[in-house]
PAPATI-872248 format. One record per residue: residue in one letter; y, x, z of N, C-alpha, C in turn. Coordinates in pm, whole numbers, plus 50000, padded with zeros to 5 digits. Example, Ala and Ser with C-alpha at 12.3 -4.5 7.8 and 13.67 -1.06 7.14 Angstrom:
// PAPATI-872248
a494315131950780495505123050780496705132050780
s497755128550708498945136750714500035129050787
This chain:
// PAPATI-872248
m478014866747559478624873547672480124871147668
s480714867747782482144865147785482924878247787
e484104877547730484944889347720485794890647846
l485834902447903486634905048022488094906047982
k488924898048048490364898548022491054905248139
i491814915448109492534922648212494004918948201
r494544913648311495964910248314496724922248368
t497824925048307498654936148353499964930748408
r500604938748486501874935048549502824946748531
a504074943648506505084954248500505154960848638
v505134973848641505174981048768506294991448766
g506744994948882507795004948896508884999848987
a509795008549020510905004949108512105013749077
t513275008149099514525015449082515325014349211
s515765025749262516625025949380518045029049336
v518985021349389520395023749360521105026449492
l521765037749499522515041849618523995042249582
q524745032649632526195032249613526845041049720
p528025046449692528715054549793528865046849924
k528545053450033528695048050169527855035650195
e526795033650119525875022550139524455027950146
l523525019050182522105022750184521465018650052
p520345024850016519715021549888519215007149880
l519295001549761518684988749730517624991449625
v516384987349655515274989849564514944976749492
t514794977649361514454966049279513174969249202
s512204960149212510944962149139511134958148992
e510204962148909510254958648766510214943548746
t509684936248844509604921548832510774914448898
g511744922048952512934916049008512964914649159
g511904918549228511914918249374512904928449428
k513564925149537514564934249595514294936449743
i514544948649788514414951849930515444962649964
g516134960550074517074970450121516344981050202
v516874993050202516265004150276517225008250387
v516675010850505517475015250618517195029950648
s518125036150721517915050150757518065052850906
s518665043750979518855045451123517565042051196
v517235049851297515995047551372516025034451449
s517205029251480517285016851558517575004551472
e517765006351344518084995251256516804988451207
p516714975051220515514968251169515484968651017
g514294969250963514134969850818513124980450779
f513114983650653512154993250599512835006450566
s512295017250622512715030650583511815034750466
p512125045650397511215050050290509775052350340
i509625057750460508275059850515507605046450545
d508375036750598507815023250620507305017250490
l508035019350382507615014050252506295020550207
l506165033450235504905040350204503755034250284
y503975032750415502945026850500502655012350460
s503695004750426503474990750389502734989550257
s502994998650164502254998550037500775000950060
l500465010550145499075013450177498435001650250
s499144995950346498644984650424498334972650335
a499294968950251499104957450162497984959750061
c497914971850008496874974949909495484974049971
i495304979350091493994978450155493654964050188
a494634956150233494374941950263493934934450137
l494654936350028494274929749903492914934849852
s492674947649870491404953449827490234948249911
a490514944950038489464938950122489044925450067
r489994917750018489654904849957488804906949831
i489184916649750488394919749630486994924149669
a486904932649770485604937549817484734926049866
a485324916949943484564905449993484054896949878
s484854895549777484444887849659483274894649589
r483354907649571482274915249507480984914849588
l481124914049721479954913249808479424898949822
g480124889449761479684875449765479964868449897
v480944873549973481234867550104482694862950115
a483374861450003484784857650005485014844250075
d484044835350064484184822150126484114822850279
r483614833850332483514835450478484574844850535
l485394850650445486434859850488487604852050546
g488024855850665489204849850728490404858650706
e491244859250807492454867350798492104882250804
v492804890150724492664904650725494004910550766
r493994918950869495204925550918495014940650907
v495944947150842495884961650825497164967650879
h497034976250979498184982951039498104997751004
v499175002950947499205017050907500375024050975
t500075035151035501075044351088500665058251042
g501315068151091500925081651051501655092051133
e501405104251097502055115451164502615124751058
k503885127951076504505137350982504025151451013
a504005159550909503605173550923504625180951009
h504145190051091505025197751178505565210151108
e504905214351001505325226250927505315223250778
g505945231950703505935230450558506875219650511
p506695215250389507605205050336507465191950414
s508545184250417508535171350485507545162050416
r506565157250492505515148650435504725142350549
v503945132150514503015126150609501735134350604
a501305139550717500105147850723498845139550750
r499025127950816497855119750850498265105050850
f497405096850794497575082350798496565076650897
d497045068150986496175061251082496115046651039
i494925041951006494745028550952493825020551043
s494305009051087493515000051169493324987051092
i492074982851075491774970750998491044960851088
e491554948551091490904937551162490514927151059
i489294922451067488804912450973488254900651053
d488824888851028488314876551088487434869450986
g486634860551037485774852650949484344852851000
e483534845450933482114844350971481324855550905
l481564867750953480944879650897480384888251009
d479224894250986478674903251087479344916951075
s479094925451172479714938551179479374947251058
v478134946651012477714954650897478514950650773
t478674937750751479414932950634480884936750644
k481464935950763482854939950781483034954750747
h482084963150791482164977450758482014979650607
e481164972050542481004973150397482304969450326
i482974959150375484254954950317485294966150332
v485364972150451486324982950476486054994850384
e484814998950374484475010350288484805007550142
a484454995550095484744991949956486254990849933
a486984985350029488434983750014489104997349997
e488665007250072489255020650060488975026649922
e487835023449863487515028449729488265020949621
i488575008249645489254999749546490755002349545
c491345004949660492805005549677493445016849595
t494285013049501494975022749416495885031749498
v496535026349598497465034249678496725045049757
s495635041249826494905051449902494265061749810
n493765057249694493195066749598494255076549549
t495465071749528496555080349482496955090249591
l497065085449715497465094249824496405104949851
r495155101649828494075111549849493985121349732
g494505117449619494405125649498495515135949490
n495745140449372496745150649348497565146549226
a498295135449240499055129949128500125139749082
d500355139948952501435148048896502745140548911
f503805147648939505155142148943505915147648823
v506425138848742507235142948626508625137448649
t509545146148686510905142148721511865147348616
k512785138748573513785143148477515125137048516
l516185143748478517525138648498517855130048378
a518145117148403518465108048294519815111648234
d519935109148106521195112048035522285102348075
């Protein structure tokens, strides 16, 4: 029996906010993205980054799901659009996520639905958002 090898990746992000500037976020692997705060400025706001994380995770999870279902060779383009609605009361937060998934390829409707269901179960981001993760915050020395 072959041994399963699990590859790991450094994960995490650091945001740096200089006086009179917008935050710059750097991933543990060196990726960088600027954050915007104006409603008319193009780019990613913190909420956009949340939606994009969920969108990308579900798209990647759809590919994994198709592979597990044995239909990866018939999977075409996968498009995931995520928006949401902020809560009207209580602490500032997203109260609802609206997710639209389009799957191209030589797949019937039943298989596409199976991919969507499996992708939601596989996606770490959606599982985290549905869960009750602990936040451990500390002030660095």
